[in-house]
C-alpha positions as CSV (number, residue, x, y, z in Angstrom):
1,X,0.0,0.0,0.0
2,X,1.2,3.5,-0.9
3,X,1.8,5.9,2.1
4,X,0.1,9.2,1.4
5,X,0.5,10.9,4.7
6,X,3.6,13.1,5.2
7,X,5.9,12.3,8.1
8,X,5.5,15.0,10.8
9,X,8.6,16.8,12.1
10,X,8.5,16.2,15.9
11,X,11.7,18.0,16.8
12,X,9.9,20.5,19.0
13,X,7.1,18.2,20.2
14,X,9.4,15.5,21.5
15,X,10.8,17.8,24.1
16,X,7.6,18.0,26.1
17,X,6.8,20.3,28.9
18,X,6.4,17.9,31.8
19,X,9.8,16.3,32.4
20,X,9.0,13.3,30.2
21,X,10.1,13.4,26.5
22,X,7.1,13.7,24.2
23,X,4.6,14.4,27.0
24,X,2.7,17.7,27.2
25,X,0.6,18.4,30.3
26,X,-1.8,21.3,30.8
27,X,-3.7,21.9,34.0
28,X,-6.5,24.5,33.9
29,X,-6.5,24.8,37.7
30,X,-10.3,24.1,37.7
31,X,-12.1,20.9,38.7
32,X,-12.7,18.5,35.8
33,X,-11.6,15.2,34.3
34,X,-7.9,14.4,33.6
35,X,-7.9,13.5,29.8
36,X,-5.0,11.7,28.2
37,X,-4.7,11.5,24.4
38,X,-2.0,9.2,23.2
39,X,-0.5,8.8,19.8
40,X,2.4,6.8,18.3
41,X,1.9,3.7,20.5
42,X,3.1,2.2,17.2
43,X,5.8,4.2,15.3
44,X,4.1,3.9,11.9
45,X,0.7,5.2,13.0
46,X,1.1,8.9,12.0
47,X,-2.5,10.2,12.1
48,X,-2.4,10.6,15.9
49,X,0.9,12.3,15.8
50,X,-0.4,14.9,13.4
51,X,-3.5,15.5,15.6
52,X,-1.4,16.1,18.7
53,X,1.0,18.3,16.7
54,X,-1.8,20.4,15.4
55,X,-3.3,20.8,18.9
56,X,0.0,22.0,20.2
57,X,0.5,24.4,17.3
58,X,-3.0,25.8,17.9
59,X,-2.2,26.4,21.6
60,X,-5.2,24.3,22.7
61,X,-5.6,24.4,26.5
62,X,-8.3,22.9,28.8
63,X,-11.0,25.2,30.1
64,X,-11.4,22.9,33.0
65,X,-9.7,19.7,34.3
66,X,-6.4,18.6,32.8
67,X,-5.2,17.6,29.3
68,X,-2.2,15.4,28.6
69,X,-0.8,14.8,25.1
70,X,1.6,11.9,24.7
71,X,3.8,11.0,21.7
72,X,4.5,7.5,22.9
73,X,6.9,5.3,21.0
74,X,9.4,7.9,19.7
75,X,12.2,5.2,19.3
76,X,10.0,3.4,16.8
77,X,8.9,6.5,15.1
78,X,12.6,7.5,14.5
79,X,12.9,4.4,12.3
80,X,9.9,5.3,10.2
81,X,10.3,4.8,6.4
82,X,7.1,5.2,4.3
83,X,8.5,2.6,1.9
84,X,8.9,0.0,4.7
85,X,6.5,1.3,7.3
86,X,5.8,-2.1,9.0
87,X,9.4,-2.1,10.3
88,X,8.7,0.9,12.5
89,X,5.7,-0.5,14.4
90,X,8.0,-1.0,17.4
91,X,11.7,-1.1,18.3
92,X,12.0,-4.3,20.4
93,X,8.4,-5.3,21.2
94,X,4.8,-4.0,20.8
95,X,4.3,-1.1,23.2
96,X,0.6,-2.0,23.3
97,X,1.3,-5.4,24.8
98,X,3.5,-4.5,27.8
99,X,1.0,-3.1,30.3
100,X,1.2,-5.7,33.0
101,X,2.9,-5.3,36.4
102,X,5.1,-8.3,35.5
103,X,6.4,-6.9,32.2
104,X,6.8,-3.4,33.7
105,X,8.9,-4.9,36.5
106,X,11.3,-6.3,33.8
107,X,12.3,-3.3,31.7
108,X,14.4,-5.3,29.3
109,X,13.2,-3.6,26.1
110,X,13.0,-0.1,24.9
111,X,9.2,-0.3,24.9
112,X,9.0,-1.4,28.5
113,X,11.4,1.4,29.5
114,X,9.2,3.9,27.6
115,X,6.1,2.5,29.3
116,X,7.7,3.2,32.7
117,X,8.3,6.8,31.6
118,X,4.7,7.1,30.5
119,X,3.3,5.3,33.5
120,X,2.7,8.3,35.8
121,X,0.8,10.1,33.1
122,X,-1.3,6.9,32.4
123,X,-2.1,6.5,36.1
124,X,-3.2,10.1,36.6
125,X,-5.7,10.0,33.8
126,X,-9.4,9.2,34.2
127,X,-10.2,9.4,30.5
128,X,-8.0,8.0,27.7
129,X,-8.3,8.3,24.0
130,X,-5.6,6.1,22.3
131,X,-5.2,7.1,18.6
132,X,-4.2,4.2,16.2
133,X,-4.4,3.3,12.5
134,X,-4.5,-0.1,10.7
135,X,-2.2,-2.4,8.8
136,X,-4.8,-2.7,6.0
137,X,-7.5,-0.5,4.4
138,X,-10.5,-1.1,6.6
139,X,-13.5,0.9,8.0
140,X,-12.6,2.9,11.1
141,X,-13.8,1.6,14.4
142,X,-13.8,2.0,18.2
143,X,-12.1,-0.6,20.4
144,X,-14.0,-0.4,23.6
145,X,-12.8,-3.3,25.8
146,X,-15.5,-5.3,27.6
147,X,-16.8,-2.7,30.1
148,X,-20.2,-1.3,29.5
149,X,-19.2,2.2,30.5
150,X,-16.8,2.4,27.5
151,X,-19.3,0.9,25.1
152,X,-21.8,3.6,26.2
153,X,-19.2,6.3,25.7
154,X,-18.5,5.1,22.1
155,X,-22.3,5.2,21.4
156,X,-22.5,8.7,22.8
157,X,-19.7,9.9,20.5
158,X,-21.6,8.6,17.5
159,X,-18.8,7.9,15.1
160,X,-17.0,5.8,13.9
161,X,-19.9,3.5,13.1
162,X,-18.4,0.2,14.3
163,X,-17.7,-0.5,18.0
164,X,-15.6,-3.6,18.7
165,X,-16.1,-5.2,22.2
166,X,-13.1,-7.4,23.0
167,X,-10.9,-8.5,25.9
168,X,-7.6,-7.8,24.2
169,X,-4.8,-10.0,23.0
170,X,-3.2,-13.2,24.2
171,X,0.3,-11.8,23.7
172,X,-0.1,-8.9,26.2
173,X,-2.2,-6.2,27.7
174,X,-3.0,-2.9,26.0
175,X,-2.7,0.5,27.6
176,X,-6.4,1.0,27.3
177,X,-7.0,-2.0,29.5
178,X,-4.4,-1.2,32.2
179,X,-5.1,-0.3,35.8
180,X,-8.1,2.0,36.3
181,X,-9.2,1.6,32.7
182,X,-9.7,-2.1,33.2
183,X,-11.2,-1.9,36.7
184,X,-14.8,-3.2,36.4
185,X,-15.7,-1.3,39.6
186,X,-14.1,1.9,38.6
187,X,-15.2,5.0,36.7
188,X,-12.2,5.7,34.4
189,X,-13.1,5.7,30.7
190,X,-10.9,4.5,27.8
191,X,-11.4,4.1,24.1
192,X,-9.0,3.1,21.4
193,X,-9.8,4.3,17.9
194,X,-8.5,2.6,14.7
195,X,-8.7,5.3,12.1
196,X,-8.1,3.3,8.9
197,X,-5.0,2.4,6.9
198,X,-1.8,4.0,8.3
199,X,-1.0,5.9,5.1
200,X,-4.5,6.9,4.0
201,X,-5.3,10.6,4.5
202,X,-8.8,9.6,5.6
203,X,-7.2,8.2,8.8
204,X,-6.1,11.7,9.7
205,X,-9.7,13.0,9.2
206,X,-11.1,10.3,11.4
207,X,-8.5,10.9,14.1
208,X,-9.4,14.6,14.2
209,X,-13.1,13.8,14.4
210,X,-12.7,11.2,17.1
211,X,-10.4,13.6,19.1
212,X,-12.9,16.5,18.8
213,X,-15.8,14.4,19.9
214,X,-13.9,12.9,22.8
215,X,-12.7,16.3,24.0
216,X,-16.1,17.9,23.7
217,X,-17.9,15.0,25.5
218,X,-15.3,15.2,28.3
219,X,-16.1,19.0,28.5
220,X,-12.4,20.0,28.9
221,X,-12.7,22.2,25.9
222,X,-15.5,24.2,24.2
223,X,-16.5,23.9,20.6
224,X,-15.1,27.3,19.7
225,X,-11.6,26.0,20.6
226,X,-11.6,23.4,17.8
227,X,-11.7,23.8,14.1
228,X,-15.1,23.3,12.5
229,X,-13.9,20.6,10.2
230,X,-12.7,18.5,13.2
231,X,-16.3,18.6,14.6
232,X,-17.8,17.1,11.5
233,X,-18.7,13.5,11.8
234,X,-18.4,11.1,8.9
235,X,-21.4,8.7,8.7
236,X,-23.3,10.2,11.6
237,X,-26.6,9.4,9.8
238,X,-25.8,5.7,9.8
239,X,-26.8,3.6,12.9
240,X,-23.8,2.4,14.9
241,X,-23.0,-1.3,15.2
242,X,-21.7,-3.0,18.3
243,X,-19.8,-6.2,17.6
244,X,-18.8,-8.6,20.3
245,X,-15.5,-10.4,19.6
246,X,-16.0,-14.1,20.4
247,X,-12.6,-15.4,19.6
248,X,-9.3,-14.4,17.9
249,X,-7.6,-16.2,15.2
250,X,-4.1,-16.6,16.4
251,X,-1.4,-17.8,14.0
252,X,0.1,-21.2,14.8
253,X,2.6,-21.0,12.0
254,X,4.0,-18.6,9.4
255,X,2.3,-20.6,6.7
256,X,-1.0,-18.9,7.1
257,X,-3.0,-17.5,4.2
258,X,-6.4,-16.0,3.7
259,X,-8.8,-17.4,1.1
260,X,-9.7,-13.9,0.0
261,X,-8.4,-10.3,0.3
262,X,-10.4,-9.7,3.4
263,X,-10.6,-6.0,4.4
264,X,-12.6,-6.2,7.6
265,X,-16.3,-5.9,8.5
266,X,-17.3,-8.6,6.0
267,X,-20.2,-10.6,7.3
268,X,-19.9,-14.3,6.4
269,X,-23.4,-15.8,6.2
270,X,-22.7,-19.4,6.9
271,X,-20.9,-21.1,9.8
272,X,-18.1,-23.4,8.7
273,X,-17.1,-21.2,5.8
274,X,-13.3,-21.5,5.2
275,X,-11.7,-18.1,5.3
276,X,-8.1,-19.2,5.4
277,X,-5.6,-21.9,6.0
278,X,-2.9,-22.2,8.7
279,X,-0.3,-24.7,7.5
280,X,-3.0,-26.7,5.7
281,X,-5.5,-26.5,8.6
282,X,-8.7,-24.7,7.6
283,X,-9.7,-21.6,9.4
284,X,-13.5,-21.6,9.5
285,X,-16.2,-19.2,10.7
286,X,-17.7,-20.5,14.0
287,X,-21.3,-19.3,13.5
288,X,-23.7,-17.8,11.0
289,X,-23.4,-14.1,10.2
290,X,-19.8,-14.0,11.5
291,X,-18.1,-10.6,11.1
292,X,-14.4,-10.5,10.3
293,X,-12.5,-7.8,12.3
294,X,-9.2,-6.4,11.3
295,X,-7.7,-9.2,9.2
296,X,-4.0,-8.7,8.5
297,X,-1.0,-10.9,7.8
298,X,1.6,-8.0,7.9
299,X,2.9,-8.9,11.4
300,X,2.6,-12.7,10.9
301,X,4.5,-14.7,13.4
302,X,3.2,-17.6,15.6
303,X,1.2,-16.3,18.5
304,X,0.0,-13.1,16.8
305,X,-3.7,-12.4,16.3
306,X,-4.3,-12.1,12.6
307,X,-8.1,-11.8,12.7
308,X,-11.0,-11.7,15.1
309,X,-14.5,-13.3,14.8
310,X,-17.4,-11.2,16.0
311,X,-21.1,-11.2,16.1
312,X,-23.4,-8.1,16.2
313,X,-25.0,-7.5,19.6
314,X,-26.5,-4.0,18.9
């Protein structure tokens, strides 16, 4: 796929203003939520970096509460090459799989070391918007986790259309599920938004829209502080769809292929339909009207999730 988004110059932004490289923290001095917006969890996901850069350039400040902007995996971003963008997803390991006490207690990779730098800012937040993009062209979607309060938040925001309810990945815990964000008895809110293919300019538009809606719903800024085009909402006249992930497809071998060029959100009518092969073993849909979520073989190694099966629940 051709990368059509320019690489942002983060020379100034990576300095930060809070003692942590790449982290900018603004406190209004008035009561309100503490909002964290994170970008570049993966070094090749540029749409979020552009959103944070634009917000800083515009001098955006919270009217109440606190606002933290975090450019997360700068080490991976520094390796970015639009002609080989998959290679800059991470430096040593996926930063979005290290958020457990065990892994953080063993900072043996650059990603774990960076997670420890970011940890105080993660812990102080009671609202998280994590900006991501996708390996393949696919409709944008919210990833809500399994807690109803986050599903409800995604529905209040209205767009993107698809909400994916899932428990995460077998190979590690995401930041959006860490600590207070994964506490079933807590109140902290967290959404991850997948804005479309990494290099598609539409991913930047979706990232801006998602950020604007999240900020406005959190009430830390007012509408007149955000550009009008950020406040437009693609597809807001289409009913949202909540999809419950029932199981991941985890690669057992590197000899895994799909039977078609799946792009995501395809609804396979019949149970038992073969949608791929893993070293000669068929991968089949487990039930009727099975939706394929985020299929991709770009990071194919044994143990990696290459696809999720989901059913519509709303």
